[in-house]
C-alpha positions as a Python dict, from the first residue, in 0.01 Angstrom:
ca = {
    (1, 'M'): (0, 0, 0),
    (2, 'L'): (-139, -112, 330),
    (3, 'R'): (54, -342, 551),
    (4, 'K'): (-76, -696, 567),
    (5, 'K'): (-199, -670, 924),
    (6, 'Y'): (-404, -358, 842),
    (7, 'R'): (-547, -502, 523),
    (8, 'Y'): (-763, -740, 725),
    (9, 'L'): (-920, -446, 910),
    (10, 'L'): (-1072, -329, 583),
    (11, 'F'): (-1268, -652, 545),
    (12, 'L'): (-1376, -676, 910),
    (13, 'P'): (-1685, -450, 874),
    (14, 'L'): (-1792, -642, 566),
    (15, 'F'): (-1782, -974, 749),
    (16, 'L'): (-1964, -828, 1048),
    (17, 'L'): (-2242, -690, 829),
    (18, 'M'): (-2288, -1024, 654),
    (19, 'G'): (-2392, -1188, 981),
    (20, 'I'): (-2655, -932, 1081),
    (21, 'K'): (-3015, -1045, 1071),
    (22, 'P'): (-3288, -788, 1024),
    (23, 'V'): (-3376, -659, 1367),
    (24, 'F'): (-3688, -459, 1438),
    (25, 'G'): (-3705, -377, 1805),
    (26, 'Q'): (-3931, -165, 2019),
    (27, 'C'): (-3948, -72, 2380),
    (28, 'A'): (-4202, -271, 2580),
    (29, 'M'): (-4446, 19, 2617),
    (30, 'C'): (-4444, 108, 2247),
    (31, 'R'): (-4495, -256, 2153),
    (32, 'A'): (-4791, -298, 2391),
    (33, 'V'): (-4965, 15, 2264),
    (34, 'L'): (-4910, -68, 1897),
    (35, 'E'): (-5019, -432, 1933),
    (36, 'S'): (-5339, -335, 2112),
    (37, 'N'): (-5419, -78, 1842),
    (38, 'G'): (-5434, -342, 1567),
    (39, 'D'): (-5297, -114, 1293),
    (40, 'N'): (-4999, -300, 1143),
    (41, 'A'): (-4898, -10, 916),
    (42, 'V'): (-4840, 217, 1215),
    (43, 'A'): (-4644, -51, 1398),
    (44, 'E'): (-4426, -108, 1093),
    (45, 'G'): (-4366, 266, 1061),
    (46, 'I'): (-4262, 291, 1425),
    (47, 'N'): (-4024, -3, 1381),
    (48, 'N'): (-3862, 159, 1077),
    (49, 'G'): (-3827, 489, 1261),
    (50, 'I'): (-3651, 319, 1550),
    (51, 'V'): (-3409, 146, 1314),
    (52, 'Y'): (-3331, 473, 1131),
    (53, 'L'): (-3271, 658, 1457),
    (54, 'M'): (-3040, 378, 1571),
    (55, 'A'): (-2839, 372, 1245),
    (56, 'I'): (-2765, 747, 1214),
    (57, 'P'): (-2502, 767, 1495),
    (58, 'Y'): (-2315, 468, 1353),
    (59, 'I'): (-2309, 625, 1007),
    (60, 'L'): (-2182, 955, 1147),
    (61, 'V'): (-1906, 789, 1349),
    (62, 'G'): (-1804, 582, 1046),
    (63, 'A'): (-1786, 895, 830),
    (64, 'L'): (-1578, 1071, 1095),
    (65, 'I'): (-1335, 779, 1115),
    (66, 'F'): (-1309, 775, 735),
    (67, 'I'): (-1233, 1149, 724),
    (68, 'V'): (-966, 1117, 993),
    (69, 'Y'): (-814, 821, 808),
    (70, 'R'): (-798, 1020, 483),
    (71, 'K'): (-638, 1319, 661),
    (72, 'M'): (-378, 1096, 827),
    (73, 'K'): (-303, 921, 500),
    (74, 'S'): (-230, 1241, 307),
}
């Protein structure tokens, strides 16, 4: 069983994720080009691509931390 002080660390990511608003960001140049084009489907696709590219490193680091935690536990 986890110690009480470490038990709170398990719930920390959950609480942090609950406060995140959907964020769709672009660099200034990409935004200017896509807004002048007038095609909203392309702009939405670019936004989604940026979000996916941003999320992959965080998922990989989280998986690595989980694997190290499991190895240390056993």
